[in-house]
C-alpha positions as CSV (number, residue, x, y, z in Angstrom):
1,M,-37.4,-46.8,6.8
2,Q,-39.9,-47.6,9.4
3,N,-38.8,-45.4,12.2
4,P,-36.1,-43.1,11.3
5,R,-36.1,-41.2,14.6
6,L,-35.7,-44.4,16.6
7,A,-32.9,-45.6,14.3
8,T,-31.1,-42.3,14.6
9,R,-31.2,-42.4,18.4
10,Y,-30.0,-45.9,18.8
11,A,-27.2,-45.2,16.2
12,K,-26.1,-42.1,18.0
13,S,-26.0,-43.9,21.4
14,L,-23.9,-46.7,19.8
15,L,-21.6,-44.2,18.1
16,D,-21.1,-42.2,21.4
17,L,-20.3,-45.4,23.2
18,A,-18.0,-46.7,20.5
19,V,-16.1,-43.4,20.7
20,E,-15.9,-43.5,24.4
21,R,-14.4,-47.1,24.4
22,N,-12.1,-46.5,21.4
23,S,-13.7,-49.1,19.2
24,L,-15.3,-46.9,16.6
25,D,-13.7,-48.5,13.6
26,A,-14.5,-52.1,14.7
27,V,-18.2,-51.2,15.3
28,L,-18.3,-49.4,12.0
29,Q,-17.0,-52.5,10.3
30,D,-19.7,-54.6,12.0
31,M,-22.5,-52.1,11.0
32,Q,-21.3,-52.2,7.5
33,S,-21.4,-56.0,7.5
34,L,-24.9,-56.0,8.9
35,N,-26.0,-53.3,6.3
36,S,-24.6,-55.3,3.5
37,I,-26.3,-58.6,4.7
38,C,-29.6,-56.7,5.1
39,E,-29.3,-55.2,1.5
40,A,-28.2,-58.5,-0.1
41,S,-30.8,-60.7,1.6
42,H,-34.3,-59.5,1.7
43,D,-35.3,-62.7,3.6
44,F,-33.0,-61.8,6.4
45,A,-34.6,-58.3,6.8
46,V,-38.1,-60.0,6.7
47,M,-37.0,-62.4,9.3
48,L,-36.0,-59.5,11.6
49,R,-39.5,-57.9,11.2
50,S,-41.4,-61.1,11.6
51,P,-43.7,-61.1,14.7
52,V,-44.1,-64.9,14.5
53,I,-40.4,-65.7,15.1
54,S,-39.3,-65.2,18.8
55,G,-36.4,-62.9,19.8
56,D,-34.3,-65.8,20.8
57,K,-34.5,-67.5,17.5
58,K,-33.9,-64.1,15.7
59,L,-30.8,-63.7,17.8
60,A,-29.5,-67.1,17.1
61,V,-30.0,-66.5,13.3
62,V,-28.3,-63.1,13.4
63,F,-25.3,-64.6,15.2
64,E,-25.2,-67.6,12.9
65,V,-25.1,-65.2,9.9
66,L,-22.5,-63.1,11.5
67,K,-20.3,-66.1,12.4
68,K,-18.0,-65.7,9.4
69,Y,-17.3,-62.0,10.5
70,T,-15.3,-61.0,13.5
71,I,-17.9,-59.1,15.6
72,N,-16.9,-56.7,18.3
73,E,-18.2,-57.6,21.8
74,M,-19.9,-54.1,21.9
75,T,-21.9,-54.9,18.7
76,T,-22.9,-58.2,20.1
77,A,-24.2,-56.6,23.3
78,F,-26.0,-53.9,21.3
79,I,-27.8,-56.6,19.1
80,Q,-28.7,-58.5,22.3
81,L,-30.1,-55.2,23.8
82,L,-32.2,-54.6,20.7
83,V,-33.6,-58.1,20.9
84,V,-34.4,-57.7,24.6
85,K,-36.1,-54.3,23.9
86,G,-38.0,-55.8,20.9
87,R,-36.3,-53.4,18.4
88,E,-34.5,-56.0,16.3
89,L,-36.8,-55.1,13.4
90,N,-35.1,-51.8,13.3
91,L,-31.6,-53.2,13.0
92,P,-31.2,-52.6,9.3
93,E,-32.2,-49.0,9.8
94,I,-30.0,-48.6,12.7
95,A,-27.0,-50.0,10.8
96,Q,-27.6,-47.5,8.0
97,A,-28.1,-44.6,10.4
98,F,-24.9,-45.5,12.2
99,I,-22.9,-45.5,8.9
100,T,-24.5,-42.1,8.0
101,Q,-23.6,-40.6,11.4
102,Y,-20.1,-41.9,11.2
103,N,-19.7,-40.4,7.8
104,V,-20.9,-37.0,9.0
105,A,-18.5,-37.2,12.1
106,K,-15.5,-38.0,9.9
107,N,-16.5,-35.5,7.1
108,I,-16.8,-38.4,4.6
109,R,-19.0,-37.6,1.6
110,T,-20.5,-40.2,-0.7
111,V,-20.7,-39.1,-4.2
112,T,-22.4,-41.3,-6.9
113,L,-21.6,-40.7,-10.5
114,T,-23.9,-42.4,-13.0
115,T,-22.9,-42.5,-16.7
116,A,-24.3,-44.1,-19.8
117,S,-21.2,-46.3,-20.3
118,A,-18.4,-47.5,-18.1
119,M,-15.5,-45.1,-17.4
120,D,-11.9,-45.8,-17.5
121,D,-9.5,-45.0,-14.4
122,A,-8.1,-41.9,-16.1
123,V,-11.6,-40.3,-16.4
124,K,-12.5,-41.3,-12.8
125,A,-9.4,-39.8,-11.4
126,T,-10.0,-36.5,-13.3
127,I,-13.6,-36.3,-12.1
128,M,-12.5,-37.3,-8.5
129,G,-9.9,-34.4,-8.6
130,K,-12.7,-31.9,-9.7
131,I,-15.1,-33.2,-6.9
132,A,-12.3,-33.1,-4.3
133,G,-11.6,-29.5,-5.4
134,Y,-15.1,-28.4,-4.5
135,M,-14.9,-30.1,-1.1
136,P,-11.4,-29.7,0.1
137,K,-12.3,-30.3,3.8
138,D,-14.1,-33.6,3.1
139,T,-13.0,-37.1,2.2
140,V,-14.8,-38.2,-0.9
141,N,-16.1,-41.7,-1.4
142,L,-16.8,-42.1,-5.2
143,K,-19.3,-44.7,-6.2
144,T,-19.9,-45.3,-9.9
145,A,-22.9,-46.8,-11.7
146,V,-23.9,-47.3,-15.4
147,D,-27.4,-46.5,-16.7
148,E,-27.6,-46.9,-20.5
149,S,-30.9,-44.9,-20.5
150,L,-29.0,-41.7,-19.9
151,I,-27.8,-41.9,-23.5
152,G,-24.8,-39.7,-22.8
153,G,-23.5,-37.3,-20.1
154,F,-23.6,-38.0,-16.4
155,V,-25.7,-37.7,-13.2
156,L,-23.8,-36.7,-10.1
157,E,-25.4,-37.2,-6.6
158,V,-23.8,-35.6,-3.7
159,E,-25.8,-36.5,-0.6
160,D,-29.2,-34.7,-1.1
161,R,-28.1,-32.8,-4.3
162,L,-28.5,-34.1,-7.9
163,Y,-26.7,-32.6,-10.8
164,D,-28.2,-34.0,-14.0
165,A,-26.1,-33.3,-17.2
166,S,-27.4,-36.2,-19.1
167,V,-28.6,-36.3,-22.7
168,K,-31.8,-37.9,-21.5
169,K,-32.7,-34.9,-19.3
170,S,-31.8,-32.4,-22.0
171,L,-34.1,-34.3,-24.4
172,N,-36.9,-34.3,-21.8
173,D,-36.4,-30.5,-21.2
174,I,-36.7,-29.8,-25.0
175,R,-39.8,-32.1,-25.2
176,T,-41.4,-30.2,-22.2
177,K,-40.7,-26.9,-23.8
178,L,-42.1,-27.9,-27.2
179,L,-45.3,-29.2,-25.5
180,D,-45.7,-26.2,-23.3
181,Y,-45.8,-23.5,-26.0
182,T,-49.6,-22.7,-26.4
183,Y,-49.2,-20.6,-29.5
184,V,-47.9,-23.6,-31.5
185,T,-51.1,-25.6,-30.8
186,K,-53.3,-22.8,-32.1
187,I,-51.6,-22.8,-35.5
C-alpha cells in the first residue's frame, strides 16, 4: 500500500457520504468490483499509477472496464474527483480501505482457514459453528484455502491473529528445539 493514511481518509469520507445518502450497499458493491478488478489485473493497477497516461485517459479506461457493472452515480462522481485531484493511483488502496471500514462498521469479520487438503461441507459447517461461538456479536465470513505444504492440521487467520495448528509448524518447532540445545552439540 502506497499511502494508507490517504486511502483511509478517502474511504472514510466515501463511507460517511454513502451512509448519509442511503446508498451504502451500492457503493460497497462498486468498491468490491473495483477491488476485484485491481487484484485480477496487475496491468490495470499499473495503468492507474502511470504518470505518462493522462487523467482523462485513465478515467475513460476505468469507466470502460466498469461498463459491465452497474455503477452508482456516487461512485462515478468519487472516481472523477480522484482523477481531478490526481489521486487515481490510490484507487486500489481506497477500495480496499472502504471494504475494511465497511466490515468494521457492520461487525463483519473475515476468517481465513487454510488446510492441507480440501474440506467437505460438514467439516466447514462444524468449524464455522465453533468460530461463530467465539464471536457471537460478529458476522463471520469464512474463506478457505488449501496449502499442501502444511502436511496436516490447519492455519486459522482472524484479522491480525494467526493460529497455526499445522504439522509443518510442529515439525519446525521440534527442529528448532533440537538445534537449540547446546549440551547435545558438546557430546
